[in-house]
PyMOL Python script that loads the backbone (N, CA, C, O; Angstrom):
from pymol import cmd

cmd.read_pdbstr("""\
ATOM      1  N   UNK A   1     -37.990   3.926  19.554  1.00  0.00           N
ATOM      2  CA  UNK A   1     -37.142   3.728  18.404  1.00  0.00           C
ATOM      3  C   UNK A   1     -37.982   3.980  17.150  1.00  0.00           C
ATOM      4  O   UNK A   1     -39.132   3.550  17.064  1.00  0.00           O
ATOM      5  N   UNK A   2     -37.420   4.647  16.228  1.00  0.00           N
ATOM      6  CA  UNK A   2     -38.170   4.948  15.009  1.00  0.00           C
ATOM      7  C   UNK A   2     -38.142   3.766  14.055  1.00  0.00           C
ATOM      8  O   UNK A   2     -37.345   2.841  14.214  1.00  0.00           O
ATOM      9  N   UNK A   3     -39.008   3.809  13.078  1.00  0.00           N
ATOM     10  CA  UNK A   3     -39.099   2.711  12.114  1.00  0.00           C
ATOM     11  C   UNK A   3     -37.848   2.608  11.250  1.00  0.00           C
ATOM     12  O   UNK A   3     -37.452   1.511  10.857  1.00  0.00           O
ATOM     13  N   UNK A   4     -37.222   3.754  10.953  1.00  0.00           N
ATOM     14  CA  UNK A   4     -36.029   3.723  10.100  1.00  0.00           C
ATOM     15  C   UNK A   4     -34.852   3.062  10.815  1.00  0.00           C
ATOM     16  O   UNK A   4     -34.053   2.378  10.175  1.00  0.00           O
ATOM     17  N   UNK A   5     -34.731   3.253  12.131  1.00  0.00           N
ATOM     18  CA  UNK A   5     -33.611   2.663  12.856  1.00  0.00           C
ATOM     19  C   UNK A   5     -33.837   1.202  13.211  1.00  0.00           C
ATOM     20  O   UNK A   5     -32.943   0.563  13.765  1.00  0.00           O
ATOM     21  N   UNK A   6     -35.008   0.661  12.907  1.00  0.00           N
ATOM     22  CA  UNK A   6     -35.250  -0.742  13.196  1.00  0.00           C
ATOM     23  C   UNK A   6     -34.617  -1.658  12.156  1.00  0.00           C
ATOM     24  O   UNK A   6     -34.475  -2.856  12.398  1.00  0.00           O
ATOM     25  N   UNK A   7     -34.236  -1.116  11.008  1.00  0.00           N
ATOM     26  CA  UNK A   7     -33.576  -1.915   9.977  1.00  0.00           C
ATOM     27  C   UNK A   7     -32.095  -2.044  10.320  1.00  0.00           C
ATOM     28  O   UNK A   7     -31.449  -1.046  10.639  1.00  0.00           O
ATOM     29  N   UNK A   8     -31.543  -3.267  10.259  1.00  0.00           N
ATOM     30  CA  UNK A   8     -30.143  -3.474  10.655  1.00  0.00           C
ATOM     31  C   UNK A   8     -29.141  -2.684   9.824  1.00  0.00           C
ATOM     32  O   UNK A   8     -28.153  -2.189  10.367  1.00  0.00           O
ATOM     33  N   UNK A   9     -29.367  -2.556   8.536  1.00  0.00           N
ATOM     34  CA  UNK A   9     -28.420  -1.828   7.688  1.00  0.00           C
ATOM     35  C   UNK A   9     -28.343  -0.360   8.052  1.00  0.00           C
ATOM     36  O   UNK A   9     -27.268   0.239   8.018  1.00  0.00           O
ATOM     37  N   UNK A  10     -29.474   0.219   8.397  1.00  0.00           N
ATOM     38  CA  UNK A  10     -29.499   1.630   8.784  1.00  0.00           C
ATOM     39  C   UNK A  10     -28.809   1.819  10.127  1.00  0.00           C
ATOM     40  O   UNK A  10     -28.111   2.810  10.339  1.00  0.00           O
ATOM     41  N   UNK A  11     -29.007   0.863  11.038  1.00  0.00           N
ATOM     42  CA  UNK A  11     -28.366   0.960  12.353  1.00  0.00           C
ATOM     43  C   UNK A  11     -26.851   0.851  12.227  1.00  0.00           C
ATOM     44  O   UNK A  11     -26.120   1.586  12.890  1.00  0.00           O
ATOM     45  N   UNK A  12     -26.382  -0.048  11.390  1.00  0.00           N
ATOM     46  CA  UNK A  12     -24.939  -0.209  11.190  1.00  0.00           C
ATOM     47  C   UNK A  12     -24.359   1.047  10.541  1.00  0.00           C
ATOM     48  O   UNK A  12     -23.284   1.503  10.932  1.00  0.00           O
ATOM     49  N   UNK A  13     -25.051   1.605   9.565  1.00  0.00           N
ATOM     50  CA  UNK A  13     -24.576   2.820   8.912  1.00  0.00           C
ATOM     51  C   UNK A  13     -24.569   3.993   9.885  1.00  0.00           C
ATOM     52  O   UNK A  13     -23.649   4.810   9.858  1.00  0.00           O
ATOM     53  N   UNK A  14     -25.581   4.087  10.743  1.00  0.00           N
ATOM     54  CA  UNK A  14     -25.611   5.157  11.742  1.00  0.00           C
ATOM     55  C   UNK A  14     -24.489   4.992  12.748  1.00  0.00           C
ATOM     56  O   UNK A  14     -23.881   5.978  13.164  1.00  0.00           O
ATOM     57  N   UNK A  15     -24.205   3.767  13.142  1.00  0.00           N
ATOM     58  CA  UNK A  15     -23.100   3.504  14.066  1.00  0.00           C
ATOM     59  C   UNK A  15     -21.767   3.881  13.435  1.00  0.00           C
ATOM     60  O   UNK A  15     -20.937   4.518  14.083  1.00  0.00           O
ATOM     61  N   UNK A  16     -21.552   3.496  12.179  1.00  0.00           N
ATOM     62  CA  UNK A  16     -20.307   3.831  11.476  1.00  0.00           C
ATOM     63  C   UNK A  16     -20.165   5.338  11.310  1.00  0.00           C
ATOM     64  O   UNK A  16     -19.068   5.878  11.453  1.00  0.00           O
ATOM     65  N   UNK A  17     -21.270   6.021  11.010  1.00  0.00           N
ATOM     66  CA  UNK A  17     -21.212   7.478  10.879  1.00  0.00           C
ATOM     67  C   UNK A  17     -20.902   8.134  12.216  1.00  0.00           C
ATOM     68  O   UNK A  17     -20.171   9.122  12.268  1.00  0.00           O
ATOM     69  N   UNK A  18     -21.451   7.594  13.295  1.00  0.00           N
ATOM     70  CA  UNK A  18     -21.138   8.116  14.629  1.00  0.00           C
ATOM     71  C   UNK A  18     -19.678   7.915  14.989  1.00  0.00           C
ATOM     72  O   UNK A  18     -19.040   8.810  15.544  1.00  0.00           O
ATOM     73  N   UNK A  19     -19.146   6.732  14.672  1.00  0.00           N
ATOM     74  CA  UNK A  19     -17.723   6.483  14.933  1.00  0.00           C
ATOM     75  C   UNK A  19     -16.839   7.424  14.114  1.00  0.00           C
ATOM     76  O   UNK A  19     -15.847   7.942  14.627  1.00  0.00           O
ATOM     77  N   UNK A  20     -17.185   7.646  12.865  1.00  0.00           N
ATOM     78  CA  UNK A  20     -16.400   8.537  12.014  1.00  0.00           C
ATOM     79  C   UNK A  20     -16.456   9.966  12.545  1.00  0.00           C
ATOM     80  O   UNK A  20     -15.453  10.679  12.507  1.00  0.00           O
ATOM     81  N   UNK A  21     -17.617  10.390  13.040  1.00  0.00           N
ATOM     82  CA  UNK A  21     -17.745  11.740  13.577  1.00  0.00           C
ATOM     83  C   UNK A  21     -16.907  11.910  14.842  1.00  0.00           C
ATOM     84  O   UNK A  21     -16.233  12.926  15.009  1.00  0.00           O
ATOM     85  N   UNK A  22     -16.946  10.922  15.730  1.00  0.00           N
ATOM     86  CA  UNK A  22     -16.145  11.000  16.953  1.00  0.00           C
ATOM     87  C   UNK A  22     -14.661  10.967  16.621  1.00  0.00           C
ATOM     88  O   UNK A  22     -13.881  11.726  17.196  1.00  0.00           O
ATOM     89  N   UNK A  23     -14.262  10.094  15.697  1.00  0.00           N
ATOM     90  CA  UNK A  23     -12.855  10.035  15.300  1.00  0.00           C
ATOM     91  C   UNK A  23     -12.402  11.360  14.696  1.00  0.00           C
ATOM     92  O   UNK A  23     -11.322  11.856  15.017  1.00  0.00           O
ATOM     93  N   UNK A  24     -13.223  11.928  13.827  1.00  0.00           N
ATOM     94  CA  UNK A  24     -12.874  13.213  13.217  1.00  0.00           C
ATOM     95  C   UNK A  24     -12.749  14.316  14.244  1.00  0.00           C
ATOM     96  O   UNK A  24     -11.841  15.144  14.160  1.00  0.00           O
ATOM     97  N   UNK A  25     -13.654  14.339  15.216  1.00  0.00           N
ATOM     98  CA  UNK A  25     -13.586  15.351  16.263  1.00  0.00           C
ATOM     99  C   UNK A  25     -12.315  15.195  17.086  1.00  0.00           C
ATOM    100  O   UNK A  25     -11.610  16.173  17.334  1.00  0.00           O
ATOM    101  N   UNK A  26     -12.022  13.979  17.508  1.00  0.00           N
ATOM    102  CA  UNK A  26     -10.824  13.756  18.319  1.00  0.00           C
ATOM    103  C   UNK A  26      -9.545  13.976  17.518  1.00  0.00           C
ATOM    104  O   UNK A  26      -8.550  14.455  18.062  1.00  0.00           O
ATOM    105  N   UNK A  27      -9.563  13.636  16.248  1.00  0.00           N
ATOM    106  CA  UNK A  27      -8.392  13.887  15.402  1.00  0.00           C
ATOM    107  C   UNK A  27      -8.145  15.389  15.271  1.00  0.00           C
ATOM    108  O   UNK A  27      -7.002  15.840  15.335  1.00  0.00           O
ATOM    109  N   UNK A  28      -9.218  16.162  15.087  1.00  0.00           N
ATOM    110  CA  UNK A  28      -9.086  17.613  14.997  1.00  0.00           C
ATOM    111  C   UNK A  28      -8.569  18.223  16.282  1.00  0.00           C
ATOM    112  O   UNK A  28      -7.750  19.141  16.251  1.00  0.00           O
ATOM    113  N   UNK A  29      -9.040  17.721  17.414  1.00  0.00           N
ATOM    114  CA  UNK A  29      -8.543  18.220  18.698  1.00  0.00           C
ATOM    115  C   UNK A  29      -7.070  17.873  18.859  1.00  0.00           C
ATOM    116  O   UNK A  29      -6.284  18.691  19.336  1.00  0.00           O
ATOM    117  N   UNK A  30      -6.700  16.670  18.466  1.00  0.00           N
ATOM    118  CA  UNK A  30      -5.296  16.256  18.554  1.00  0.00           C
ATOM    119  C   UNK A  30      -4.393  17.101  17.678  1.00  0.00           C
ATOM    120  O   UNK A  30      -3.276  17.433  18.076  1.00  0.00           O
ATOM    121  N   UNK A  31      -4.858  17.452  16.495  1.00  0.00           N
ATOM    122  CA  UNK A  31      -4.064  18.307  15.609  1.00  0.00           C
ATOM    123  C   UNK A  31      -3.942  19.718  16.173  1.00  0.00           C
ATOM    124  O   UNK A  31      -2.897  20.353  16.033  1.00  0.00           O
ATOM    125  N   UNK A  32      -5.013  20.220  16.817  1.00  0.00           N
ATOM    126  CA  UNK A  32      -4.986  21.568  17.383  1.00  0.00           C
ATOM    127  C   UNK A  32      -4.057  21.638  18.587  1.00  0.00           C
ATOM    128  O   UNK A  32      -3.352  22.631  18.771  1.00  0.00           O
ATOM    129  N   UNK A  33      -4.051  20.596  19.403  1.00  0.00           N
ATOM    130  CA  UNK A  33      -3.222  20.592  20.609  1.00  0.00           C
ATOM    131  C   UNK A  33      -1.763  20.376  20.241  1.00  0.00           C
ATOM    132  O   UNK A  33      -0.881  21.013  20.818  1.00  0.00           O
ATOM    133  N   UNK A  34      -1.500  19.510  19.313  1.00  0.00           N
ATOM    134  CA  UNK A  34      -0.130  19.236  18.890  1.00  0.00           C
ATOM    135  C   UNK A  34       0.511  18.165  19.755  1.00  0.00           C
ATOM    136  O   UNK A  34      -0.106  17.667  20.697  1.00  0.00           O
ATOM    137  N   UNK A  35       1.732  17.816  19.440  1.00  0.00           N
ATOM    138  CA  UNK A  35       2.415  16.769  20.209  1.00  0.00           C
ATOM    139  C   UNK A  35       2.820  17.278  21.590  1.00  0.00           C
ATOM    140  O   UNK A  35       3.182  18.443  21.756  1.00  0.00           O
ATOM    141  N   UNK A  36       2.755  16.398  22.562  1.00  0.00           N
ATOM    142  CA  UNK A  36       3.166  16.766  23.913  1.00  0.00           C
ATOM    143  C   UNK A  36       4.645  16.520  24.116  1.00  0.00           C
ATOM    144  O   UNK A  36       5.269  17.171  24.954  1.00  0.00           O
ATOM    145  N   UNK A  37       5.214  15.599  23.371  1.00  0.00           N
ATOM    146  CA  UNK A  37       6.631  15.274  23.513  1.00  0.00           C
ATOM    147  C   UNK A  37       7.432  16.214  22.635  1.00  0.00           C
ATOM    148  O   UNK A  37       7.488  16.032  21.419  1.00  0.00           O
ATOM    149  N   UNK A  38       8.048  17.212  23.234  1.00  0.00           N
ATOM    150  CA  UNK A  38       8.800  18.195  22.455  1.00  0.00           C
ATOM    151  C   UNK A  38      10.298  18.022  22.610  1.00  0.00           C
ATOM    152  O   UNK A  38      11.060  18.887  22.178  1.00  0.00           O
ATOM    153  N   UNK A  39      10.746  16.918  23.219  1.00  0.00           N
ATOM    154  CA  UNK A  39      12.184  16.683  23.339  1.00  0.00           C
ATOM    155  C   UNK A  39      12.761  16.414  21.953  1.00  0.00           C
ATOM    156  O   UNK A  39      12.179  15.658  21.175  1.00  0.00           O
ATOM    157  N   UNK A  40      13.897  17.027  21.639  1.00  0.00           N
ATOM    158  CA  UNK A  40      14.494  16.776  20.326  1.00  0.00           C
ATOM    159  C   UNK A  40      14.984  15.333  20.228  1.00  0.00           C
ATOM    160  O   UNK A  40      15.535  14.779  21.179  1.00  0.00           O
ATOM    161  N   UNK A  41      14.775  14.756  19.085  1.00  0.00           N
ATOM    162  CA  UNK A  41      15.223  13.388  18.845  1.00  0.00           C
ATOM    163  C   UNK A  41      16.737  13.390  18.631  1.00  0.00           C
ATOM    164  O   UNK A  41      17.276  14.329  18.046  1.00  0.00           O
ATOM    165  N   UNK A  42      17.413  12.366  19.090  1.00  0.00           N
ATOM    166  CA  UNK A  42      18.862  12.305  18.861  1.00  0.00           C
ATOM    167  C   UNK A  42      19.167  12.181  17.372  1.00  0.00           C
ATOM    168  O   UNK A  42      18.434  11.531  16.625  1.00  0.00           O
ATOM    169  N   UNK A  43      20.255  12.812  16.956  1.00  0.00           N
ATOM    170  CA  UNK A  43      20.592  12.807  15.539  1.00  0.00           C
ATOM    171  C   UNK A  43      21.281  11.522  15.107  1.00  0.00           C
ATOM    172  O   UNK A  43      21.420  11.264  13.911  1.00  0.00           O
ATOM    173  N   UNK A  44      21.709  10.725  16.058  1.00  0.00           N
ATOM    174  CA  UNK A  44      22.359   9.469  15.706  1.00  0.00           C
ATOM    175  C   UNK A  44      21.625   8.320  16.374  1.00  0.00           C
ATOM    176  O   UNK A  44      21.009   8.481  17.428  1.00  0.00           O
ATOM    177  N   UNK A  45      21.699   7.185  15.755  1.00  0.00           N
ATOM    178  CA  UNK A  45      21.017   6.011  16.294  1.00  0.00           C
ATOM    179  C   UNK A  45      21.822   5.365  17.405  1.00  0.00           C
ATOM    180  O   UNK A  45      23.041   5.513  17.478  1.00  0.00           O
ATOM    181  N   UNK A  46      21.137   4.665  18.245  1.00  0.00           N
ATOM    182  CA  UNK A  46      21.796   3.944  19.326  1.00  0.00           C
ATOM    183  C   UNK A  46      22.033   2.519  18.869  1.00  0.00           C
ATOM    184  O   UNK A  46      21.106   1.824  18.455  1.00  0.00           O
ATOM    185  N   UNK A  47      23.258   2.101  18.946  1.00  0.00           N
ATOM    186  CA  UNK A  47      23.561   0.725  18.559  1.00  0.00           C
ATOM    187  C   UNK A  47      24.235   0.023  19.716  1.00  0.00           C
ATOM    188  O   UNK A  47      25.094   0.592  20.390  1.00  0.00           O
ATOM    189  N   UNK A  48      23.846  -1.195  19.934  1.00  0.00           N
ATOM    190  CA  UNK A  48      24.446  -1.994  20.992  1.00  0.00           C
ATOM    191  C   UNK A  48      25.445  -2.928  20.365  1.00  0.00           C
ATOM    192  O   UNK A  48      25.140  -3.624  19.397  1.00  0.00           O
ATOM    193  N   UNK A  49      26.648  -2.943  20.919  1.00  0.00           N
ATOM    194  CA  UNK A  49      27.656  -3.885  20.438  1.00  0.00           C
ATOM    195  C   UNK A  49      27.790  -4.976  21.482  1.00  0.00           C
ATOM    196  O   UNK A  49      27.810  -4.705  22.683  1.00  0.00           O
ATOM    197  N   UNK A  50      27.880  -6.176  21.028  1.00  0.00           N
ATOM    198  CA  UNK A  50      28.028  -7.314  21.913  1.00  0.00           C
ATOM    199  C   UNK A  50      29.466  -7.799  21.821  1.00  0.00           C
ATOM    200  O   UNK A  50      29.840  -8.546  20.916  1.00  0.00           O
ATOM    201  N   UNK A  51      30.254  -7.353  22.781  1.00  0.00           N
ATOM    202  CA  UNK A  51      31.666  -7.748  22.779  1.00  0.00           C
ATOM    203  C   UNK A  51      31.816  -9.064  23.496  1.00  0.00           C
ATOM    204  O   UNK A  51      31.053  -9.376  24.410  1.00  0.00           O
ATOM    205  N   UNK A  52      32.774  -9.818  23.093  1.00  0.00           N
ATOM    206  CA  UNK A  52      33.074 -11.084  23.735  1.00  0.00           C
ATOM    207  C   UNK A  52      32.252 -12.248  23.221  1.00  0.00           C
ATOM    208  O   UNK A  52      32.340 -13.355  23.753  1.00  0.00           O
ATOM    209  N   UNK A  53      31.459 -12.012  22.196  1.00  0.00           N
ATOM    210  CA  UNK A  53      30.685 -13.109  21.635  1.00  0.00           C
ATOM    211  C   UNK A  53      31.571 -13.890  20.668  1.00  0.00           C
ATOM    212  O   UNK A  53      32.349 -13.308  19.911  1.00  0.00           O
ATOM    213  N   UNK A  54      31.445 -15.186  20.706  1.00  0.00           N
ATOM    214  CA  UNK A  54      32.248 -16.011  19.813  1.00  0.00           C
ATOM    215  C   UNK A  54      31.546 -16.144  18.481  1.00  0.00           C
ATOM    216  O   UNK A  54      30.322 -16.261  18.429  1.00  0.00           O
ATOM    217  N   UNK A  55      32.319 -16.126  17.389  1.00  0.00           N
ATOM    218  CA  UNK A  55      31.713 -16.279  16.080  1.00  0.00           C
ATOM    219  C   UNK A  55      31.617 -17.710  15.694  1.00  0.00           C
ATOM    220  O   UNK A  55      31.127 -18.025  14.610  1.00  0.00           O
TER     221      UNK A  55
END
""", "prot")
cmd.dss("prot")
cmd.show_as("cartoon", "prot")
cmd.util.cbc("prot")
cmd.orient("prot")
């Protein structure tokens, strides 16, 4: 281990930078691949009616 990585602040910053790099890489891959669910969404909402309920 090098002397610079022995300081806690540097280790935390290196960890955060590594997480940001991995997130950026995976986000870019996700944007390139696109969504897998290509089914069209219904144009109307589904509503459930509860008949027979007393007010």
